[in-house]
N, C-alpha and C positions, 0 to 999 in steps of 0.2 A: 397453584404455584406458578410463578412468572416464567413464561417461555423464554429460553435463551434467544438472543438476537443474532442470527447467523447470516452471513453473506459469502460471496465467493469473488476471487480476483480473476478477471476474465482471461488474462494471458495464459493461464495454466491449461486452458482448453486447446490452445494452438489453432483456433478457428478464426479466420478473417471475415468470412461471409456473415453479415449481421443476422440474417434470417436463421441460418444454421446455428450460429452462436447462441442467440437468445432462446431459441426453441430447445436446444440441448441443455442449457442452463436450467430452464424451467422444468424440463423432464427429470433433471437430477434432483430437484427438490428445493432449489433456491428461488427466492423472490426479490433479492436485492444483490447488487454487484458493485465492485470497484471496476469501472470500465477502463480498459487499457487499449490504447490505440494511437495511431499517427494522426494528429489534428490536421495535417495537410492532405491526408488521404480520404478520411471519412467526412461526409457532409452532415452537419448537425441534425438537419431535419430527418435524415435517414436513420440516424442513431436513435433519435427520440421515437420515431414511428415504430421501429422494430421492438424497442424496449416496451412501449405501451401495448403493442399487439400481444405480447406474451406476459404482460403484467409484471414486468421487471422494473424495480426502482433503481435508478443510478445514483448511488450515494456519493461517489467520488470519481473524479477523472484522474487517471495516472498515465501520463504521456509515455509512449514507447520511443518517440523521437526526441528525447530529452538532451541528447548530445549535440555539440556544435557540428554543423556540416563540415565536410573536408575543406571547403574553401572559406570557412568562417573563422575569423580570428577569435579565440576564446577569451575575449575581454569581458569585464564586468558589464559594460554598456550593452554588448551583444547578448550576454546571458539574460539580462533583464528584458531586452527587446524580445528575445526568443520566448521567454516564459510569459511575457505579456500576451503574446499570441495564444499561448496555451491556456491562460486564464480566460481569455475571450471565448475560446472554444468550450471550456467548462461551463461558462455562463450560457452559451448558446444551446447546449444540450440539457440545460436545466438542473445540473447537479450543483449542490451547495458547497462543494469542496474540490480543490485541486491540490495535487501533491508537488512537493518541491525538492525531494532528496536528490534528484538528478542534477541539481546545481553543482553538487560536489564534483561531477565529472568535468565541469568547465574549468576546474582548478588543476587538472592533471599535469600541466606543465609547471606548476608552482611547486618548488622543492621544499619550501619552508612551511612547516605546519601552521605557524601563527599567521603568516601572510594568507595562506589558503583559508583559514578560518575567518579572517577579517573580510575576505572576498565574499564568502558565503553569508556572513552576518549582514553585510551591506546589501547584498542582493535580496535577502529576505526583507530587510527594512524597506527597500524601494518597492518590492513586489507587494508588500503589505498595503501600501498606499493604493496600488492598483486594485487590490482585492477589496479594499474598503469602498472604492468608487463603484465596483461591480456588485457589491453586497454578497460576496462569497467568502468562504473561509479557506485557509491554507493549512496543510499538514506537512510536517517534516518527520521522516522515519529514520531511525538508526538502522543501518544496513552493514553487513559484514565487509571486511577489507578485501574480499575476493570479488566484490561487486562494485564498490565505489572507493575512491581514494581516501576520503575523510568522513567523519561523523558516524561513529559506530557504537556509541554508548549513550545511556540515559544522561550521564553528566554532560556530554557534549550537546545533546538536545537542549538541556536546561540552560546551558551557556548561550546558545543561539537565541533562545526565547528571551532571556534576560537582557542580553546586549543589543539585540535588534529592537527591543521594545515594540515588537509587532503586536498590534491589537487583535488581529484576525488569525493568529497562528495557534494551532494545537499540535500535539505531538503523537507519534505512533511508535509502538514497540512491536517486535516480532519474535516469537519464541525460537524460531530457527536461528535468527541472527544473534539473539541473546545467548543461545547455547554456545556460540562461537566466541562472542566478544565480551561477555560479562563474566564476573567471577561467581555470580549466583543468579538464579532465575526469578527471585522474588523481590529483592530490594530495588531493582530498577522500576518495577511497577509501583512500589510505594513512593519512590522519589518523584515520579511523574505525576502520580495522584490524579487530581482533578483536571490536569491538562491532557490526560489521555483521551484522544479522540476515538481511536479504534485499536484493536489488538489483532495482529496477524498470527495465524496458527498453522504451523507445520511441524512435525516431530523432528527429532535430532538429525535424521537423514533426509529431511524435507518431505517425508511421506505423510500419510494420514495419521490421525491420532491412534496411538498404540503400536505404531511401527518402529518407534524408537524408545528412548529412555526418559523423556520429559514427563514430569509429574503434573498433569493438567488439573488434577483435583486440588493440589496445593495452589496452583496458579489461580484457579477459579475462586478459591477462598479469599485470596488477596484482592482479586478484582472486586469481590463483594465488600471487602474491608475498606477499599478506597472509594466505594460508592459508584463504581463504573456502571454505566447504563447505556453504553454505546454498542456498536456492532463488533462481532468477532468475524474476521475475514479468513476463510480457508484458502490456503495457497500451497497445494500439494503437487508433488512431482513423483512419478513412479520410480522404483528402485533402479530399473535397467536403463533409464534415460536421464538420471540426475546428473548435474544439478539444474541444467537450464533447458534441455531439450523438451519437446512436447510430444504428446501421443502421435505416433507415426503410422498407425494402422488401426483397423477396427478392433482387434483384440486388445490393444493397449488402451484405446478409448473406453472400451467396456470396463476394463480393470480400473481405470482412472475414475470413472463415474461411480462404480461400486465402492471404491475407497472413500469418495466424498459422501455417498449415502450412509455408509457405515459410520463415518465420523460425525455426521449430523446426529445419528442415534446416540453415539457416545457422549457428545457434548450436551445434548438435551438430558441425558441420564445424569450427567454430572450436575447440571443446573437444577434438576428436580430432586436430587438426593438430600 
């Protein structure tokens, strides 16, 4: 039986030191990651060297400094310039994909939904041309309204895809965000279909599989139905520090790692059933 393809999103560890980060990820049981970090802080060669040392494949780069600087005017031109640097970093660390959902934050001062969407669509269109030149792909994820100003549903993702006409764009859904923003948990997967690059997993309270009420067996069946063969990225946070804080002591880190290990077992069991 085919083994489920599982990876982890690195911000959930709350570890900035690359040596400690990648060694801990490997010890947890992961061999692939969505790497999150500040492209102005990390040097690409350091990231590549540490990932290779521990046999970790970097599947995606997700910038933590996706917001405009305090002194930076959040214009379309500046957003594209900022993200062009991010795409360059993604290329430099050898990952084939960079994420774009942070563009939404650049529209925080735009009060009109349609104007904000046009800003995002045009930014994606321009960045797609950059991505084509760099030979990398782009993803856009639907995130809940408590994290970003706009783009929270599968329908909005599809609108961005259609209207931007971006050739290198794929889409991402997340079970935690879907539980907040969608009317059901299965039709968004069917809508995105072949455009689904990856699927992010955390249960209804952002914890590991089985800590909430999301039916992952039903979701896995739909992933099979649409022919999904990408990675599932775990993105868990412990109950006492949700939704955004990170493990703050050794006991919490141990609990966090155990929750990931147990969820790996559960996801593999679902895949093999």
